[in-house]
C-alpha positions as CSV (number, residue, x, y, z in Angstrom):
1,M,-94.1,306.6,-165.8
2,L,-92.5,304.3,-168.4
3,T,-93.5,304.8,-171.9
4,P,-94.0,301.9,-174.1
5,K,-91.1,302.8,-176.1
6,T,-88.9,302.8,-173.1
7,L,-90.3,299.5,-171.9
8,K,-89.8,297.9,-175.1
9,K,-86.2,299.4,-175.1
10,L,-85.7,297.8,-171.5
11,Q,-87.0,294.3,-172.7
12,N,-84.5,294.4,-175.8
13,E,-81.7,295.1,-173.4
14,Q,-82.9,292.4,-171.1
15,K,-82.9,290.0,-174.0
16,K,-79.4,291.1,-174.9
17,L,-78.3,290.5,-171.4
18,D,-79.9,287.0,-171.3
19,G,-78.2,286.2,-174.4
20,F,-74.9,287.3,-173.1
21,I,-75.4,285.2,-169.8
22,V,-76.4,282.1,-172.1
23,Q,-73.3,282.7,-174.1
24,K,-71.2,283.1,-171.0
25,N,-72.5,279.9,-169.6
26,N,-71.9,278.1,-172.9
27,I,-68.5,279.5,-172.8
28,T,-68.0,278.4,-169.3
29,D,-69.6,274.9,-170.0
30,N,-67.1,274.5,-173.0
31,F,-64.2,275.5,-171.0
32,E,-65.0,273.0,-168.2
33,T,-65.7,270.3,-170.9
34,G,-62.5,271.2,-172.6
35,K,-60.7,271.1,-169.3
36,K,-61.9,267.8,-168.3
37,K,-61.4,266.3,-171.9
38,S,-57.8,267.7,-171.7
39,L,-57.4,266.2,-168.2
40,N,-58.8,262.8,-169.4
41,D,-56.5,263.0,-172.5
42,L,-53.6,263.8,-170.2
43,E,-54.5,260.9,-168.0
44,I,-54.9,258.6,-171.0
45,K,-51.5,259.7,-172.2
46,E,-50.0,259.3,-168.9
47,R,-51.4,255.7,-168.7
48,D,-50.2,255.0,-172.2
49,E,-46.9,256.2,-171.4
50,E,-46.7,254.1,-168.4
51,K,-47.9,251.0,-170.4
52,L,-45.4,251.9,-173.0
53,A,-42.6,252.1,-170.4
54,K,-43.7,248.7,-168.8
55,R,-44.1,247.2,-172.3
56,K,-40.4,248.2,-173.0
57,E,-39.3,246.9,-169.7
58,E,-41.1,243.6,-170.5
59,L,-39.4,243.5,-174.0
60,I,-36.0,244.1,-172.5
61,L,-36.5,241.1,-170.2
62,I,-37.9,239.1,-173.0
63,K,-34.9,240.0,-175.1
64,E,-32.5,239.2,-172.2
65,K,-34.3,235.8,-171.7
66,A,-34.0,235.2,-175.4
67,K,-30.5,236.0,-175.4
68,K,-29.5,233.7,-172.6
69,Y,-31.8,230.9,-174.2
70,I,-30.0,231.2,-177.5
71,E,-26.5,231.4,-175.6
72,K,-27.5,228.1,-173.9
73,M,-28.8,226.5,-176.9
74,S,-25.7,227.6,-178.8
75,N,-23.4,226.4,-176.1
76,S,-25.3,223.0,-175.9
77,F,-25.1,222.6,-179.7
78,L,-21.5,223.3,-179.8
79,N,-20.9,220.8,-177.0
80,E,-23.0,218.3,-178.9
81,I,-20.8,218.9,-181.9
82,E,-17.6,218.6,-180.1
83,V,-18.9,215.3,-178.5
84,E,-19.7,214.1,-182.0
85,K,-16.4,215.1,-183.4
86,N,-14.7,213.3,-180.5
87,K,-16.9,210.3,-181.0
88,T,-15.9,210.4,-184.6
89,K,-12.3,210.6,-183.8
90,V,-12.5,207.7,-181.5
91,I,-14.4,205.5,-184.0
92,K,-11.8,206.4,-186.6
93,E,-9.0,205.4,-184.4
94,K,-10.7,202.2,-183.6
95,K,-11.3,201.4,-187.2
96,I,-7.6,202.1,-188.1
97,E,-6.7,199.8,-185.4
98,Q,-8.8,197.1,-186.5
99,L,-7.6,197.5,-190.2
100,E,-3.9,197.8,-188.9
101,K,-4.7,194.6,-187.2
102,E,-6.1,192.7,-190.2
103,L,-3.5,193.9,-192.5
104,T,-0.7,192.5,-190.1
105,I,-2.6,189.1,-189.8
106,F,-3.1,188.7,-193.7
107,V,0.4,190.1,-194.5
108,G,1.8,187.9,-192.1
109,K,-0.1,184.8,-193.7
110,L,1.3,185.9,-197.1
111,E,4.8,186.2,-195.5
112,R,4.6,182.6,-194.2
113,I,4.0,180.9,-197.6
114,R,7.1,179.3,-198.9
115,S,8.9,180.7,-201.8
116,N,11.9,179.5,-203.8
117,R,14.3,181.2,-201.3
118,I,14.8,180.8,-197.6
119,S,12.9,183.5,-195.7
120,L,14.4,184.1,-192.3
121,E,11.6,186.8,-191.4
122,A,8.8,184.2,-192.0
123,I,10.7,181.7,-189.7
124,R,11.4,184.1,-187.0
125,G,7.7,184.8,-186.7
126,L,6.5,181.1,-186.1
127,I,4.8,180.6,-182.8
128,I,6.5,177.8,-180.6
129,N,4.4,176.2,-177.9
130,C,6.9,176.0,-175.1
131,Q,5.8,174.2,-172.1
132,G,2.1,175.9,-172.4
133,E,3.5,179.3,-173.3
134,K,3.5,180.6,-176.8
135,K,6.5,182.3,-177.9
136,P,8.0,183.3,-181.3
137,L,10.8,181.3,-182.6
138,K,13.1,184.2,-182.6
139,A,12.6,184.4,-178.6
140,I,14.2,180.9,-178.3
141,G,16.7,180.8,-181.0
142,N,18.9,182.5,-183.6
143,L,18.6,182.0,-187.6
144,R,20.9,182.3,-190.3
145,I,21.7,180.8,-194.0
146,S,24.7,178.8,-194.2
147,P,27.0,178.9,-197.2
148,A,25.4,175.7,-198.6
149,H,22.0,177.5,-198.7
150,E,20.6,175.8,-195.6
151,L,18.2,177.2,-193.0
152,V,20.1,176.9,-189.7
153,V,18.3,177.6,-186.3
154,R,20.5,177.9,-183.1
155,A,18.6,177.2,-180.1
156,F,19.3,179.2,-176.9
157,E,18.8,175.9,-174.9
158,P,19.2,172.2,-176.2
159,K,15.7,171.3,-175.1
160,F,14.2,173.7,-177.7
161,I,15.6,171.8,-180.7
162,P,12.8,169.2,-180.9
163,L,10.2,171.9,-180.7
164,I,11.8,174.0,-183.3
165,S,12.0,171.1,-185.8
166,K,8.5,170.0,-185.3
167,T,7.0,173.5,-185.7
168,I,9.0,174.1,-188.8
169,L,7.9,170.8,-190.4
170,D,4.4,171.0,-189.2
171,K,4.0,174.5,-191.1
172,Q,4.6,172.7,-194.3
173,L,6.8,175.5,-195.7
174,G,8.6,173.3,-198.0
175,Y,11.6,172.7,-195.5
176,K,13.2,169.3,-195.0
177,L,15.1,168.3,-192.1
178,E,18.6,167.5,-193.0
179,R,20.5,167.1,-189.7
180,S,20.7,168.3,-186.1
181,T,23.2,168.7,-183.3
182,K,22.6,169.4,-179.7
183,E,22.5,173.2,-180.3
184,E,21.5,173.6,-184.0
185,V,19.1,172.1,-186.7
186,Y,19.6,172.5,-190.3
187,F,16.9,172.5,-193.2
188,T,16.9,172.7,-196.9
189,L,14.0,173.7,-199.2
190,T,12.4,170.9,-201.2
191,P,12.4,171.4,-205.0
192,F,9.9,174.1,-206.2
193,T,7.7,172.4,-208.9
194,K,5.4,174.0,-211.4
195,E,2.4,172.4,-209.6
196,I,3.6,173.6,-206.2
197,K,4.1,177.2,-207.5
198,E,0.6,177.2,-208.9
199,R,-1.0,175.9,-205.7
200,L,1.1,178.5,-203.6
201,I,-0.2,181.4,-206.0
202,T,-3.7,180.2,-205.5
203,E,-3.3,180.1,-201.9
204,V,-1.9,183.6,-202.0
205,K,-5.1,185.0,-203.8
206,L,-7.3,183.2,-201.4
207,I,-5.6,184.8,-198.5
208,T,-5.9,188.1,-200.2
209,E,-9.7,187.8,-200.9
210,E,-10.1,186.7,-197.3
211,G,-8.4,189.9,-196.1
212,K,-10.3,192.2,-198.4
213,K,-13.5,190.6,-197.1
214,E,-12.6,191.6,-193.6
215,F,-11.8,195.2,-194.9
216,R,-15.3,195.3,-196.4
217,L,-16.9,194.3,-193.1
218,I,-15.0,197.2,-191.4
219,H,-15.9,199.5,-194.1
220,Q,-19.7,198.4,-193.7
221,E,-19.5,199.1,-190.0
222,I,-18.3,202.6,-190.7
223,K,-21.1,203.2,-193.0
224,N,-23.7,201.8,-190.6
225,W,-22.5,204.1,-187.9
226,L,-22.7,207.0,-190.1
227,K,-26.3,206.1,-190.8
228,K,-27.4,205.7,-187.3
229,T,-25.7,208.9,-185.9
230,S,-28.0,212.0,-185.7
231,N,-25.8,214.9,-184.8
232,L,-24.0,215.1,-188.1
233,S,-25.3,217.0,-191.2
234,Q,-25.5,215.3,-194.4
235,D,-22.5,217.1,-195.7
236,Q,-20.6,216.0,-192.7
237,K,-21.8,212.3,-193.1
238,K,-20.7,212.6,-196.9
239,N,-17.3,213.9,-195.9
240,Y,-16.6,211.2,-193.3
241,E,-18.0,208.6,-195.7
242,K,-15.4,209.7,-198.3
243,Q,-12.7,209.4,-195.5
244,G,-13.9,205.9,-194.6
245,D,-13.8,205.0,-198.4
246,K,-10.1,206.3,-198.7
247,L,-9.0,204.7,-195.5
248,V,-10.3,201.2,-196.4
249,K,-8.9,201.4,-200.0
250,D,-5.5,202.5,-198.7
251,Y,-5.4,199.2,-196.5
252,Q,-6.7,197.1,-199.3
253,D,-4.0,198.6,-201.5
254,K,-1.4,197.7,-199.0
255,L,-2.6,194.1,-199.0
256,L,-2.7,194.0,-202.7
257,G,0.8,195.2,-202.7
258,A,1.9,192.4,-200.4
259,E,0.1,189.9,-202.7
260,E,1.9,191.2,-205.7
261,K,5.2,191.0,-203.9
262,K,4.6,187.3,-202.9
263,I,3.6,186.3,-206.4
264,K,6.8,188.0,-207.8
265,E,8.7,186.0,-205.2
266,L,7.1,182.9,-206.3
267,N,7.7,183.3,-209.8
268,S,11.3,184.4,-209.4
């Protein structure tokens, strides 16, 4: 038979046992919870790693696409620059050709103005209307200055004599027809008066101003083109504008040099 003391002792042991069981269950629950949490954390980590790996792949693709795009745009830009350079080169060559043509025209006009001396070069360049075909005088005859200081033109064919005489006299270069043969025609220069010299110097200056005006028009065309073009930087435009300024000035100086030479010739 159990005594109260023994019963109480058993009850206390039972309580301890129940406490151990509760503690064990708590530990088990905590372990399971921790296990689940660790598994969840592991799954989350794996998912994060997968996302990171995927993101890295995406970034690599984006980087490759960006690289190709930059290369494409760079090549396109370089091509545009090359095209613009070629265009600028063509424009420059065209303007040089125009300037050269205008210079030749106006220097030719200056050279054809009479002076106090016979100029074979000026006569050689005169254009003869020969049976509907225009030819320089040098193509149909030879020129020389005689010991008597006469201009002598020897025609390759006798039929050219009247054409040669008419052309030289019509140009009003100060020549006077003295005589002619079947093959040659002779001219002398009329006296060179002060009034004639002053009139010719004025004519020289007018021709020079006309030529400078043409050069200014070409210069303005260069400036207008630079303003319109959009594929050049401001620095490039300024550089090309300076080149244009120098180019036109060089041709103006050449024309002024021809003017100075002609005026000296008239004053000699």
